[in-house]
Backbone bond lengths (Angstrom), bond angles and torsions (degrees), N, CA, C in turn:
res aa  C-N    CA-C-N  psi(-1)  N-CA   C-N-CA  omega(-1)  CA-C   N-CA-C  phi
1 M - - - 1.457 - - 1.517 108.92 -
2 K 1.334 114.73 143.55 1.458 121.64 -178.00 1.527 108.61 -132.39
3 I 1.330 116.47 135.77 1.457 121.54 176.01 1.518 108.04 -103.28
4 R 1.336 115.68 133.85 1.465 120.63 179.96 1.518 110.06 -147.18
5 T 1.331 115.73 161.56 1.460 119.53 176.10 1.529 109.23 -72.46
6 L 1.315 114.70 158.27 1.460 121.40 -177.31 1.525 110.53 -105.43
7 T 1.327 115.28 155.87 1.461 122.11 174.87 1.522 108.38 -131.43
8 S 1.303 115.63 174.55 1.469 119.78 178.72 1.536 111.56 -60.72
9 K 1.324 117.79 -25.80 1.475 120.38 177.35 1.524 112.12 -65.82
10 D 1.340 116.19 -20.53 1.462 121.20 179.97 1.524 113.18 -84.35
11 L 1.325 117.48 -4.83 1.453 120.20 -173.79 1.536 113.84 -53.56
12 P 1.333 120.70 -46.22 1.473 118.67 178.44 1.530 112.59 -60.18
13 A 1.322 118.16 -40.04 1.465 121.54 179.96 1.526 111.17 -69.37
14 V 1.332 117.27 -37.69 1.465 120.41 178.25 1.531 109.44 -67.11
15 R 1.328 116.13 -43.05 1.472 119.26 177.01 1.529 110.78 -60.50
16 A 1.319 117.42 -42.15 1.465 120.99 179.83 1.529 111.23 -64.19
17 A 1.332 117.27 -42.62 1.467 120.70 178.33 1.526 110.32 -65.39
18 S 1.325 117.00 -38.84 1.459 121.36 178.39 1.526 110.30 -60.62
19 R 1.298 114.82 -45.00 1.472 119.50 -179.09 1.520 111.11 -66.32
20 K 1.321 116.54 -42.76 1.459 120.92 -178.35 1.536 111.27 -66.28
21 A 1.338 117.27 -33.85 1.463 121.56 -177.62 1.524 113.38 -86.28
22 S 1.316 117.40 -10.25 1.462 121.44 -174.81 1.526 113.27 -65.19
23 L 1.315 114.97 145.31 1.467 121.04 173.49 1.524 110.98 -81.51
24 H 1.339 117.05 -8.78 1.469 122.66 -173.96 1.531 110.78 -111.34
25 Q 1.308 116.95 66.71 1.456 121.66 -176.11 1.528 113.21 -70.94
26 D 1.316 117.78 -11.62 1.462 121.17 -177.74 1.529 113.47 -90.42
27 R 1.321 118.43 11.58 1.464 120.91 -179.64 1.522 111.48 -65.38
28 T 1.333 114.92 151.16 1.461 120.86 172.52 1.529 108.32 -79.00
29 L 1.325 117.13 167.52 1.471 120.18 177.75 1.524 111.32 -58.52
30 R 1.318 117.27 -39.51 1.464 121.76 178.64 1.539 110.36 -63.40
31 Q 1.325 117.04 -41.55 1.466 120.73 178.47 1.526 111.63 -66.70
32 W 1.346 117.15 -37.31 1.468 119.69 176.06 1.527 110.41 -63.37
33 E 1.293 116.57 -44.20 1.472 121.08 -179.88 1.533 110.27 -62.02
34 L 1.317 116.96 -44.58 1.462 120.90 179.43 1.528 110.83 -63.47
35 A 1.326 117.71 -42.77 1.467 120.93 178.03 1.525 110.98 -61.10
36 A 1.325 117.13 -40.07 1.467 120.37 178.26 1.526 110.83 -64.56
37 L 1.330 116.71 -42.69 1.471 119.83 178.28 1.529 111.06 -62.74
38 K 1.305 117.34 -36.14 1.464 121.54 -178.25 1.522 113.16 -76.22
39 Y 1.330 117.45 -45.79 1.463 120.31 -165.16 1.522 116.36 -118.67
40 V 1.330 118.03 -3.17 1.463 119.16 -174.15 1.527 113.15 -126.53
41 D 1.317 117.15 -56.15 1.462 121.75 -163.27 1.526 115.24 -58.57
42 Y 1.310 118.23 -37.76 1.466 121.32 -177.07 1.531 111.67 -57.24
43 Y 1.290 117.16 -44.10 1.464 122.20 -165.33 1.528 114.41 -68.28
44 P 1.332 121.18 -53.33 1.467 118.25 177.97 1.536 112.16 -63.96
45 C 1.324 115.87 -28.39 1.469 120.06 -176.64 1.526 113.57 -83.81
46 H 1.327 117.74 -30.82 1.468 120.63 -173.36 1.525 114.27 -127.05
47 A 1.317 118.63 -10.34 1.466 121.57 -178.96 1.525 110.34 -139.93
48 G 1.321 115.97 39.27 1.457 120.86 -177.40 1.511 114.25 -65.20
49 D 1.330 117.24 -26.08 1.465 119.06 -179.08 1.530 112.22 -70.33
50 T 1.339 117.53 -17.00 1.467 121.20 176.73 1.533 111.56 -124.34
51 S 1.307 116.75 20.52 1.463 122.19 175.01 1.522 107.08 -119.15
52 L 1.325 115.40 128.13 1.458 120.95 -171.18 1.524 111.39 -120.57
53 G 1.323 115.05 144.06 1.450 121.27 175.41 1.510 110.23 -117.11
54 L 1.312 115.90 150.10 1.457 121.93 176.97 1.520 107.93 -110.94
55 E 1.326 115.74 113.96 1.460 121.75 -178.38 1.520 110.98 -99.93
56 L 1.311 114.48 138.53 1.455 120.02 171.71 1.528 108.84 -80.83
57 E 1.310 117.23 171.74 1.464 121.07 -178.09 1.518 112.98 -57.44
58 D 1.341 117.70 -29.97 1.465 120.73 -179.52 1.528 113.00 -84.46
59 G 1.350 117.22 4.03 1.459 121.32 178.88 1.515 114.46 90.08
60 T 1.331 117.89 -4.06 1.461 122.34 179.02 1.521 110.01 -70.51
61 L 1.313 116.58 137.86 1.453 121.20 176.77 1.531 108.03 -80.66
62 A 1.339 116.22 116.22 1.460 121.94 -176.61 1.515 112.59 -99.18
63 G 1.312 116.82 -8.35 1.451 120.46 179.53 1.507 110.58 177.55
64 Y 1.324 113.78 173.21 1.459 119.45 -179.55 1.520 109.81 -158.91
65 V 1.313 114.60 158.30 1.458 122.06 165.24 1.526 105.01 -128.24
66 L 1.317 115.33 116.44 1.457 122.24 -178.06 1.520 107.60 -99.96
67 C 1.321 116.25 129.34 1.464 119.41 -173.66 1.520 110.42 -144.04
68 A 1.320 114.92 133.07 1.470 121.91 172.84 1.521 107.39 -115.84
69 T 1.317 116.48 140.53 1.464 120.50 -174.61 1.522 113.93 -111.01
70 D 1.324 117.70 -7.95 1.464 121.69 -178.41 1.526 108.92 -120.75
71 P 1.338 117.01 98.07 1.468 119.28 -177.13 1.528 113.50 -58.05
72 D 1.331 117.63 -39.04 1.466 119.88 -179.22 1.523 111.49 -63.31
73 A 1.317 117.09 -45.02 1.467 120.71 178.45 1.527 110.48 -64.17
74 Y 1.316 116.29 -40.09 1.465 121.14 179.09 1.529 110.74 -59.49
75 F 1.318 117.27 -51.13 1.468 119.86 -177.67 1.528 112.09 -69.14
76 R 1.318 117.61 -34.19 1.462 121.17 176.47 1.533 110.20 -61.88
77 Q 1.320 116.28 -47.07 1.464 120.51 -178.84 1.530 110.78 -68.56
78 L 1.332 117.12 -37.44 1.470 119.65 175.36 1.522 110.08 -55.98
79 E 1.316 115.81 -49.25 1.467 121.11 -177.12 1.534 111.45 -63.19
80 Q 1.338 116.50 -43.85 1.462 120.68 -175.27 1.519 113.29 -75.07
81 E 1.314 117.06 -44.45 1.458 120.28 -170.00 1.529 113.97 -107.17
82 Y 1.306 117.40 -43.65 1.462 120.28 -170.45 1.522 113.69 -90.26
83 A 1.313 118.37 -32.89 1.477 120.22 178.53 1.526 111.17 -58.49
84 P 1.342 118.97 -48.95 1.473 118.05 179.24 1.533 112.59 -60.63
85 A 1.324 117.43 -39.34 1.464 120.56 -179.86 1.536 110.72 -66.67
86 M 1.347 117.11 -41.38 1.467 120.48 178.23 1.516 111.07 -63.51
87 E 1.331 115.88 -44.85 1.464 120.36 -178.10 1.528 111.53 -67.21
88 A 1.336 117.32 -36.22 1.465 120.23 177.75 1.528 110.32 -66.16
89 L 1.310 116.32 -37.16 1.458 121.45 -178.70 1.522 112.01 -75.94
90 M 1.335 115.95 -43.42 1.461 120.89 -178.04 1.530 108.65 -148.03
91 P 1.339 117.54 93.27 1.464 120.72 -178.25 1.533 111.64 -52.87
92 G 1.332 114.55 136.50 1.456 120.89 -179.95 1.518 114.65 86.30
93 S 1.320 118.32 4.81 1.468 121.05 -176.70 1.522 113.83 -87.48
94 Y 1.332 117.48 -22.81 1.464 119.24 -173.26 1.525 113.06 -72.44
95 E 1.321 118.51 -47.80 1.475 120.69 -175.89 1.527 112.53 -59.42
96 P 1.333 120.19 -46.35 1.472 118.79 176.55 1.530 112.44 -61.48
97 F 1.338 116.72 -37.09 1.459 119.41 177.19 1.521 110.40 -64.43
98 L 1.320 117.10 -44.74 1.464 121.48 179.12 1.530 110.44 -59.31
99 E 1.315 116.79 -42.73 1.469 121.08 177.27 1.529 110.84 -62.10
100 A 1.328 117.12 -41.74 1.464 120.92 179.25 1.526 111.75 -64.80
101 Q 1.323 116.79 -26.24 1.460 120.89 -179.81 1.535 112.93 -89.74
102 S 1.319 117.75 2.27 1.470 121.16 -176.31 1.526 112.65 -62.49
103 Y 1.330 117.99 -21.78 1.464 120.17 177.61 1.528 111.33 -60.59
104 I 1.315 117.28 -28.32 1.467 121.03 -179.49 1.527 109.83 -60.37
105 R 1.316 116.82 -44.29 1.472 120.56 176.86 1.531 111.07 -72.03
106 E 1.328 116.08 -38.16 1.465 121.02 -178.04 1.530 111.73 -56.98
107 F 1.324 117.57 -39.81 1.458 121.41 -175.13 1.531 113.62 -106.72
108 A 1.325 117.42 10.66 1.474 122.08 -171.09 1.528 114.12 -61.91
109 R 1.311 118.56 -30.35 1.480 119.20 -177.12 1.532 110.77 -61.34
110 D 1.318 117.46 -48.52 1.463 121.07 -177.75 1.527 113.36 -95.74
111 Y 1.324 115.71 -23.31 1.468 121.26 -176.26 1.528 108.56 -133.11
112 P 1.333 117.62 71.61 1.470 119.45 -174.78 1.528 114.50 -69.72
113 A 1.308 117.62 -21.64 1.462 120.78 179.02 1.530 109.47 -91.06
114 H 1.321 116.11 151.96 1.462 121.20 171.25 1.521 108.27 -135.99
115 L 1.331 116.22 156.80 1.465 118.69 -173.95 1.520 112.44 -140.56
116 H 1.342 112.46 161.44 1.464 124.21 168.30 1.525 105.34 -133.50
117 I 1.300 117.37 136.15 1.468 120.91 179.85 1.521 109.48 -132.43
118 N 1.317 116.23 140.43 1.460 122.35 176.51 1.515 109.07 -147.91
119 V 1.310 115.68 143.33 1.465 122.55 176.00 1.519 106.54 -133.34
120 V 1.332 116.91 133.97 1.460 120.45 179.44 1.523 109.25 -65.79
121 P 1.329 117.48 150.99 1.468 120.60 -173.66 1.532 115.10 -51.57
122 E 1.318 117.99 -42.51 1.472 119.25 -175.85 1.530 113.76 -69.77
123 A 1.318 118.35 -11.56 1.470 121.04 178.54 1.533 112.30 -107.10
124 Q 1.321 117.52 0.67 1.453 120.28 -174.42 1.523 113.82 -70.89
125 N 1.289 119.59 -22.03 1.465 121.20 178.14 1.523 112.31 -97.33
126 L 1.314 116.98 13.35 1.467 121.73 -178.88 1.533 111.81 -106.87
127 K 1.330 116.75 16.57 1.473 122.42 -177.90 1.526 111.32 61.27
128 A 1.340 116.64 25.38 1.464 121.53 -178.25 1.520 111.59 -62.92
129 G 1.335 117.45 -44.47 1.461 120.34 179.77 1.509 112.12 -62.07
130 T 1.317 116.61 -43.06 1.463 120.84 179.08 1.525 110.42 -64.61
131 R 1.316 117.28 -41.89 1.472 120.36 178.65 1.527 110.91 -62.31
132 L 1.327 116.35 -43.46 1.465 120.06 177.91 1.528 110.88 -62.91
133 M 1.333 116.71 -45.32 1.464 120.63 -178.25 1.527 110.48 -63.67
134 E 1.314 118.30 -44.28 1.463 121.54 179.12 1.531 110.80 -61.55
135 A 1.320 116.49 -42.66 1.473 120.48 179.43 1.524 110.54 -64.03
136 L 1.333 116.75 -42.49 1.463 119.66 179.25 1.519 111.17 -64.48
137 L 1.322 117.30 -46.96 1.466 120.05 -178.38 1.530 111.36 -61.07
138 A 1.317 117.19 -40.31 1.469 120.48 176.75 1.528 110.58 -63.47
139 L 1.325 116.72 -41.96 1.462 121.54 179.24 1.531 111.20 -63.52
140 L 1.333 116.41 -45.26 1.463 119.99 179.32 1.528 111.03 -62.98
141 K 1.317 116.70 -41.90 1.471 120.32 178.49 1.525 110.02 -61.63
142 E 1.317 116.53 -44.27 1.472 122.04 178.91 1.530 111.11 -59.52
143 K 1.335 117.21 -35.48 1.459 122.10 -179.50 1.532 112.68 -84.98
144 G 1.333 117.18 -1.25 1.456 120.52 178.57 1.520 114.45 78.73
145 I 1.323 117.36 19.83 1.471 121.91 177.71 1.526 106.63 -84.32
146 P 1.340 118.48 119.28 1.469 119.99 -171.51 1.526 116.42 -73.26
147 G 1.324 118.64 -23.99 1.458 119.16 -177.86 1.507 112.60 -166.78
148 V 1.330 114.44 167.53 1.461 121.98 -177.56 1.528 108.58 -138.45
149 C 1.328 116.72 145.23 1.469 121.22 -179.72 1.529 109.84 -131.23
150 L 1.331 114.36 169.48 1.454 121.12 -179.92 1.520 108.52 -161.59
151 G 1.317 115.37 165.44 1.456 122.01 171.90 1.509 108.51 -117.45
152 V 1.333 116.95 139.37 1.461 121.44 -179.95 1.521 109.17 -139.90
153 D 1.317 115.88 139.47 1.462 122.07 176.46 1.533 107.42 -60.82
154 S 1.316 117.07 123.00 1.462 121.09 -174.96 1.533 113.13 -64.67
155 S 1.336 117.69 -18.71 1.467 119.84 178.25 1.528 112.25 -80.06
156 R 1.309 117.49 -11.23 1.471 121.82 179.50 1.532 109.18 -86.69
157 K 1.318 115.23 75.13 1.471 122.03 -173.22 1.524 112.78 -58.28
158 Q 1.316 117.39 -39.18 1.471 120.67 -179.96 1.532 110.47 -64.21
159 A 1.327 117.23 -40.73 1.464 120.88 178.24 1.531 110.56 -66.63
160 V 1.332 116.42 -44.16 1.471 120.27 179.01 1.526 109.17 -59.77
161 H 1.320 117.34 -44.17 1.469 121.37 178.72 1.535 110.44 -60.94
162 F 1.320 117.00 -42.67 1.469 120.91 178.61 1.528 110.50 -57.93
163 Y 1.319 117.03 -46.66 1.468 119.79 -179.44 1.520 111.18 -65.85
164 E 1.321 117.03 -42.15 1.471 119.55 178.25 1.527 110.47 -61.93
165 K 1.317 116.53 -42.63 1.469 121.73 178.71 1.532 110.94 -60.75
166 N 1.330 115.82 -28.11 1.466 120.88 179.75 1.521 112.61 -96.85
167 G 1.322 116.89 19.96 1.460 121.70 170.40 1.516 116.58 90.04
168 F 1.326 118.45 6.59 1.461 120.99 179.10 1.523 109.47 -82.72
169 H 1.317 115.69 149.39 1.461 121.25 175.67 1.533 108.42 -132.74
170 V 1.315 115.62 159.98 1.459 120.99 -177.47 1.530 109.53 -73.18
171 L 1.322 115.03 124.88 1.463 121.98 175.10 1.520 110.12 -91.59
172 R 1.332 115.06 -37.17 1.465 121.19 177.35 1.518 108.68 -156.87
173 D 1.330 115.39 134.76 1.459 122.23 176.59 1.523 107.32 -102.88
174 A 1.342 115.95 111.41 1.464 120.87 -179.14 1.532 110.78 -100.72
175 G 1.323 117.04 22.97 1.464 120.65 -179.97 1.513 111.50 86.03
176 D 1.332 117.27 -83.85 1.461 120.14 -179.06 1.528 112.82 -82.90
177 T 1.338 117.27 -12.97 1.465 121.87 179.66 1.515 109.76 -131.23
178 L 1.333 114.79 135.30 1.457 120.38 171.16 1.517 107.51 -103.75
179 F 1.304 116.22 131.69 1.460 121.43 173.66 1.519 105.59 -101.82
180 M 1.318 114.56 120.53 1.468 121.07 -173.20 1.512 109.93 -121.50
181 G 1.329 115.75 154.59 1.445 120.26 178.03 1.517 110.87 -151.26
182 R 1.313 113.35 165.67 1.459 119.58 175.03 1.503 108.40 -155.94
183 S 1.329 114.77 146.00 1.465 119.43 175.35 1.512 108.33 -78.58
184 T 1.311 116.76 162.59 1.456 120.68 179.93 1.520 111.92 -93.27
185 D 1.311 117.65 0.86 1.483 120.66 176.98 1.501 112.05 -74.17
């Protein structure tokens, strides 16, 4: 397995890994497209220097950690490029998504980076997620980024445990969502 930075050319592979790793396999094509616009597409295209992919020996992308380090640039690009695409696909979808992402601004002073991580099922017992997280944290520290945050469904106990095991702690408990963060030190 090899970890490398992602580029816009990786977008189809990242989308495929996202779909394969999803807990929501019953989505419609429209729902898959909307999920990609919300949680995948920005990062390889605009934050590839801090978004990492895990490749298997055959070149298949087995997982990724997508990370943006500049909240202002992230929200600017969302508004300019992704909001129109989300609204065209599913009217009324952008504002709730923007509200759900408000934690990024809330914690930006101490945790300016935010992430999404996914590993395909067949690579989940190979410590792939931990390897990706360690590589990202080292990269963020090297770049002088003091911390990273994320949101996770509080009912996903295995995911919460994974983040805690990797040094994340709860910044805010919103009931159905835990907002977690960790410094890069």
